[in-house]
C-alpha positions as CSV (number, residue, x, y, z in Angstrom):
1,M,-8.9,68.3,9.3
2,R,-12.6,69.0,9.9
3,G,-13.9,72.0,8.0
4,L,-10.7,72.4,5.9
5,T,-11.7,71.9,2.3
6,R,-9.1,71.8,-0.6
7,R,-10.5,75.1,-1.9
8,R,-10.0,76.8,1.5
9,L,-6.5,75.5,1.7
10,L,-5.7,76.9,-1.8
11,L,-7.2,80.2,-0.9
12,G,-5.2,80.3,2.3
13,A,-2.0,79.5,0.4
14,G,-2.6,82.0,-2.3
15,G,-3.6,84.8,0.0
16,A,-1.1,84.2,2.8
17,T,0.1,87.5,4.3
18,A,2.5,88.5,7.1
19,G,-0.2,87.3,9.5
20,A,-0.3,83.7,8.2
21,A,2.1,80.9,7.1
22,V,1.5,77.8,5.1
23,V,3.0,74.6,6.5
24,G,2.5,71.8,4.1
25,A,-1.2,72.1,3.2
26,L,-2.2,73.7,6.5
27,V,-2.7,77.4,7.0
28,V,-1.3,78.4,10.4
29,H,-2.3,81.9,11.6
30,Y,-0.2,83.8,14.1
31,Q,-0.2,87.2,15.6
32,R,2.6,89.6,15.3
33,P,4.2,90.5,18.7
34,R,2.8,93.8,19.8
35,P,5.4,96.5,20.7
36,V,5.4,97.3,24.4
37,V,3.6,100.5,25.0
38,M,5.1,102.6,27.7
39,H,3.2,105.1,29.8
40,K,4.3,107.8,32.3
41,V,4.5,106.5,35.8
42,V,1.7,107.8,38.0
43,L,2.8,108.5,41.6
44,D,0.6,107.0,44.3
45,G,1.4,109.3,47.3
46,R,2.5,106.4,49.5
47,A,5.2,107.1,52.1
48,R,8.5,105.4,51.6
49,R,11.8,105.0,53.4
50,M,15.0,104.5,51.4
51,V,18.8,104.3,52.1
52,L,21.2,105.7,49.6
53,S,25.0,105.9,49.4
54,W,26.6,109.1,48.2
55,P,30.2,110.3,47.8
56,S,31.3,112.4,50.7
57,S,33.2,114.9,48.5
58,N,30.1,116.7,47.3
59,R,26.6,116.2,48.6
60,L,25.0,119.5,47.7
61,L,22.3,117.8,45.5
62,F,21.4,115.4,48.2
63,H,21.2,118.2,50.9
64,V,18.9,120.2,48.7
65,A,16.7,117.3,47.9
66,Q,16.5,116.4,51.6
67,A,15.7,120.0,52.6
68,R,13.1,120.7,49.9
69,F,12.0,117.8,47.8
70,F,12.0,114.4,49.4
71,G,9.1,115.3,51.7
72,T,7.1,116.6,48.7
73,Y,7.4,113.1,47.2
74,N,6.7,111.4,50.5
75,L,10.2,110.1,50.8
76,D,12.3,109.6,53.9
77,V,15.8,109.2,52.6
78,T,19.0,108.6,54.6
79,L,22.6,107.9,53.7
80,V,24.9,105.1,54.6
81,D,27.1,106.2,57.5
82,G,30.7,107.1,57.0
83,A,33.0,108.6,54.3
84,R,32.3,107.3,50.9
85,T,33.9,107.4,47.4
86,G,32.2,106.5,44.1
87,R,33.7,103.0,44.3
88,T,32.5,102.4,47.9
89,T,29.0,103.7,47.1
90,I,28.6,101.2,44.3
91,A,29.7,98.5,46.8
92,D,27.0,99.6,49.2
93,V,24.2,99.0,46.7
94,V,25.7,95.8,45.3
95,E,26.1,94.4,48.8
96,G,22.6,95.5,50.0
97,R,23.5,98.3,52.4
98,A,21.6,100.8,50.2
99,V,19.0,100.6,47.5
100,G,20.8,103.2,45.3
101,A,24.2,104.8,44.9
102,A,25.5,108.0,43.4
103,A,28.9,107.6,41.6
104,P,30.7,109.1,38.5
105,I,29.7,107.4,35.3
106,L,33.3,106.6,34.6
107,T,33.4,104.7,38.0
108,W,30.2,102.9,37.2
109,L,31.7,101.7,33.9
110,D,34.9,100.7,35.5
111,R,32.8,98.5,37.9
112,Y,30.6,97.1,35.2
113,R,33.6,95.9,33.2
114,L,34.3,93.4,36.0
115,G,31.0,91.7,35.4
116,P,27.3,92.4,35.5
117,I,25.8,93.7,38.7
118,P,22.1,93.9,39.7
119,V,22.1,97.6,39.5
120,H,21.0,99.9,36.6
121,L,21.6,103.6,36.0
122,V,18.4,105.7,36.1
123,T,19.4,109.4,36.0
124,G,22.3,111.8,35.8
125,L,22.7,114.0,38.8
126,Q,25.1,116.8,38.1
127,S,27.9,117.8,35.7
128,G,31.5,117.3,36.7
129,G,33.9,119.7,38.3
130,F,37.2,117.9,37.4
131,R,40.3,120.1,37.4
132,L,43.9,119.4,36.6
133,L,46.0,121.9,38.6
134,V,49.7,122.4,37.9
135,R,52.1,123.8,40.5
136,R,53.2,127.3,39.8
137,G,56.8,127.4,38.4
138,V,56.3,124.1,36.5
139,K,56.8,124.6,32.7
140,G,53.9,123.7,30.5
141,S,50.7,125.5,29.9
142,R,49.0,122.9,27.7
143,L,47.8,119.3,28.2
144,D,50.3,118.2,25.6
145,N,53.1,119.1,28.1
146,V,52.1,116.7,30.9
147,A,54.4,113.9,29.9
148,G,56.8,113.2,32.7
149,M,54.8,115.1,35.3
150,R,54.2,113.7,38.8
151,I,50.4,114.1,39.2
152,A,48.8,113.6,42.6
153,V,45.4,112.0,43.1
154,T,43.7,111.4,46.4
155,D,42.7,107.9,45.4
156,Q,44.0,105.8,42.5
157,D,40.4,104.6,41.8
158,M,38.8,108.0,41.7
159,A,37.2,109.2,38.5
160,D,39.6,112.2,38.5
161,R,42.4,110.1,37.2
162,L,40.1,108.3,34.6
163,F,38.8,111.6,33.3
164,F,42.2,113.2,32.7
165,S,43.5,109.9,31.4
166,V,40.9,110.1,28.6
167,M,41.9,113.7,27.8
168,M,45.6,112.7,27.7
169,R,44.8,109.7,25.4
170,R,43.1,112.1,23.0
171,K,46.3,114.1,22.8
172,G,48.3,110.9,22.0
173,I,49.8,110.6,25.5
174,N,49.7,107.2,27.3
175,P,48.4,108.1,30.8
176,D,49.8,104.9,32.3
177,D,53.4,105.3,31.1
178,A,53.9,108.9,30.3
179,V,53.0,110.4,33.7
180,H,53.6,109.4,37.3
181,W,50.5,109.1,39.4
182,V,51.1,109.7,43.1
183,T,48.5,108.9,45.8
184,L,48.3,111.4,48.6
185,A,45.7,112.3,51.2
186,P,44.1,115.7,50.6
187,A,45.9,117.2,53.6
188,Q,49.3,116.2,52.1
189,I,48.8,117.8,48.7
190,E,49.9,121.4,49.5
191,D,52.9,120.3,51.5
192,A,54.0,118.0,48.7
193,A,53.6,120.8,46.2
194,R,55.6,123.3,48.3
195,A,58.4,120.7,48.7
196,G,58.5,120.1,44.9
197,E,57.5,116.5,45.3
198,I,54.5,116.7,42.9
199,D,54.0,118.8,39.7
200,A,50.2,118.7,39.5
201,V,47.1,117.4,41.1
202,A,43.9,115.9,39.5
203,A,40.9,116.5,41.7
204,H,37.3,117.8,41.6
205,D,35.3,120.5,43.2
206,P,34.9,121.6,45.9
207,L,38.4,120.5,46.9
208,A,40.0,121.5,43.6
209,W,38.3,124.9,43.7
210,Q,39.7,125.5,47.2
211,W,43.3,124.8,46.1
212,L,42.9,126.9,43.0
213,H,41.5,129.9,44.9
214,A,43.5,129.8,48.0
215,P,44.8,133.2,49.3
216,D,48.3,132.4,48.1
217,P,47.5,129.7,45.4
218,L,50.2,127.1,44.7
219,F,48.5,126.0,41.5
220,F,47.1,127.2,38.2
221,E,44.5,125.4,36.1
222,L,45.6,123.5,33.1
223,A,42.4,121.7,32.1
224,N,38.9,121.1,33.4
225,S,35.5,119.6,32.7
226,T,33.5,122.8,33.3
227,T,34.0,124.2,29.8
228,G,33.3,122.9,26.3
229,H,31.2,119.9,25.6
230,Y,32.1,118.2,28.8
231,S,30.3,120.9,30.8
232,Q,26.9,119.7,29.4
233,R,27.5,116.1,30.4
234,T,26.5,114.5,33.6
235,N,29.3,113.3,35.9
236,L,27.5,111.6,38.8
237,A,24.7,109.1,38.0
238,L,22.3,107.4,40.3
239,G,22.1,103.6,40.1
240,L,19.2,101.7,41.7
241,S,19.1,98.1,42.6
242,D,17.1,95.8,40.4
243,A,15.3,94.6,43.4
244,L,13.9,98.1,44.0
245,L,13.2,98.6,40.3
246,R,11.1,95.4,40.2
247,S,9.4,95.6,43.5
248,D,8.6,99.4,43.7
249,P,8.8,101.1,40.3
250,V,6.7,104.0,41.6
251,G,9.1,104.5,44.5
252,A,12.0,104.6,42.1
253,A,10.3,107.2,40.0
254,S,9.5,109.3,43.0
255,L,13.1,109.3,44.0
256,V,14.3,110.3,40.5
257,M,11.7,113.0,40.3
258,A,12.8,114.5,43.7
259,L,16.5,114.5,42.7
260,R,15.8,116.1,39.3
261,A,13.6,118.7,41.0
262,A,16.5,119.5,43.3
263,S,18.9,119.7,40.4
264,D,16.7,122.2,38.6
265,W,16.3,124.2,41.9
266,I,20.0,124.5,42.3
267,R,20.3,125.9,38.7
268,Q,17.5,128.5,39.5
269,H,18.7,129.4,43.0
270,P,22.5,129.1,43.2
271,D,22.7,131.6,46.0
272,E,20.4,129.7,48.2
273,A,22.1,126.4,47.3
274,A,25.4,127.9,48.2
275,G,24.0,128.8,51.7
276,L,22.9,125.2,52.2
277,M,26.3,123.8,51.0
278,A,28.2,126.2,53.3
279,E,26.5,124.6,56.3
280,A,27.9,121.2,55.4
281,T,31.3,122.2,53.9
282,D,34.4,122.9,55.8
283,G,36.7,125.8,54.7
284,M,34.3,127.5,52.3
285,D,31.7,130.2,53.0
286,A,28.5,130.8,51.0
287,A,30.2,133.5,48.8
288,Q,33.1,131.2,47.8
289,I,30.6,128.4,47.1
290,L,28.5,130.7,45.0
291,A,31.5,131.7,42.9
292,M,32.3,128.0,42.4
293,L,28.8,127.2,41.3
294,R,28.8,130.0,38.8
295,H,31.7,128.3,37.1
296,E,29.9,125.0,36.8
297,S,27.0,123.8,34.7
298,L,24.0,123.4,36.9
299,G,20.8,121.4,36.3
300,I,22.4,118.5,34.3
301,S,20.2,115.5,35.1
302,P,19.4,113.5,32.0
303,V,17.1,110.4,32.0
304,G,15.9,108.0,29.4
305,H,17.3,108.5,25.9
306,D,19.4,111.5,27.0
307,L,21.1,109.5,29.7
308,R,21.8,106.6,27.3
309,V,23.4,108.9,24.8
310,Q,25.8,110.3,27.5
311,V,26.6,106.9,28.9
312,S,27.4,105.8,25.3
313,Q,29.8,108.7,25.0
314,Y,31.6,107.6,28.2
315,V,31.8,104.0,26.9
316,D,33.6,105.3,23.8
317,E,36.0,107.1,26.1
318,M,36.6,104.0,28.2
319,K,37.6,102.2,25.0
320,L,40.4,104.7,24.6
321,L,41.8,103.5,27.9
322,D,41.3,99.8,26.9
323,R,38.8,99.4,29.7
324,V,36.0,98.4,27.4
325,P,36.6,96.2,24.3
326,D,36.5,97.9,21.0
327,A,34.1,95.2,19.8
328,V,31.4,96.3,22.3
329,G,28.7,98.4,20.7
330,S,28.6,101.6,22.8
331,A,25.0,102.5,22.2
332,A,23.8,98.9,22.8
333,Y,25.9,98.7,26.0
334,A,24.4,101.9,27.2
335,R,20.9,100.6,26.6
336,R,21.6,97.6,28.8
337,L,22.9,99.7,31.6
338,C,20.2,102.3,31.8
339,V,16.5,102.1,32.8
340,N,13.9,104.9,32.3
341,V,12.0,104.8,35.6
342,L,9.6,107.5,34.5
343,E,7.9,105.2,32.0
344,A,6.3,101.7,32.7
345,D,4.3,99.3,30.7
346,E,0.6,98.7,31.1
347,S,1.1,96.5,34.2
348,G,3.2,99.2,35.8
349,A,6.5,97.3,35.3
350,L,9.7,98.9,34.1
351,L,11.8,97.5,31.2
352,I,14.9,96.2,32.9
353,P,17.5,94.7,30.5
354,D,20.3,92.4,31.5
355,A,23.3,94.6,32.4
356,G,26.5,94.1,30.5
357,P,28.0,94.3,27.0
358,A,25.7,93.5,24.1
């Protein structure tokens, strides 16, 4: 041990701090791991093409971003062809047909529980417009009275059913045993209600709004997600493939910035947004859409910590439905599912955790 005298060893042993350890008679110095310092992502102005998958039922945010903001961020964004639900949009990104997908957070969580997928959530997109509509003439004006009802949904896997199942569970009602879920195509709902074959329907805007505000409405509203604390939570969230997050973090940030700008613009210009939506929505004119938007919370697009908090709340609710184990830490799970694409380390890389329960 050249240069190591007994005196120096004793001094090292007596003065060892958190930066040194004594092994036998040898002082071993080490460095504490430095915390990763994150910086705001700086856009590079490069043109990019991307393919996303989006639910067919409400593409207002996408249409606004396409009309006003994608070009500003040098993005050429297209959608996967064909009708899409939240579950099929997730399949599109998992199977490589798109680099990103919009889907309800409840639907994302229902997919994650089947096993980790190479996709992380990066931003909320908009609040929910879930509505539980009850056929006029059916007794019961409170959620406590839904036991025994025949409730129609347009798809058993839609987040509409999951959302109201959570609300029922909070009231002590077992949503799997106490009500009868009936799957019907949207075009069949009104005929089934007139025939007395269903008592209620769980759906989301704009379809639910159209049924509720028809000239001779068959339904009244029993519960919704547009009031109370639910109104300030995001419903849809954007998930991006890990391949994109690793290969093009600046592109991912550009996309999120464009969509958040579109979300803010809709909140500030609901009348113009209604005009854009009317061009792509059957059965509703701009005035009807504007009335609907005024009953929804606009501009809800959390990222980073705010997104993780909201995802954690949804994880807690999925526990009520036994779709996430109670032993799973909700906050830790949310941290593993979410990535903040607006911040990167010194090399420009994003922090991408392994998806799944922690």
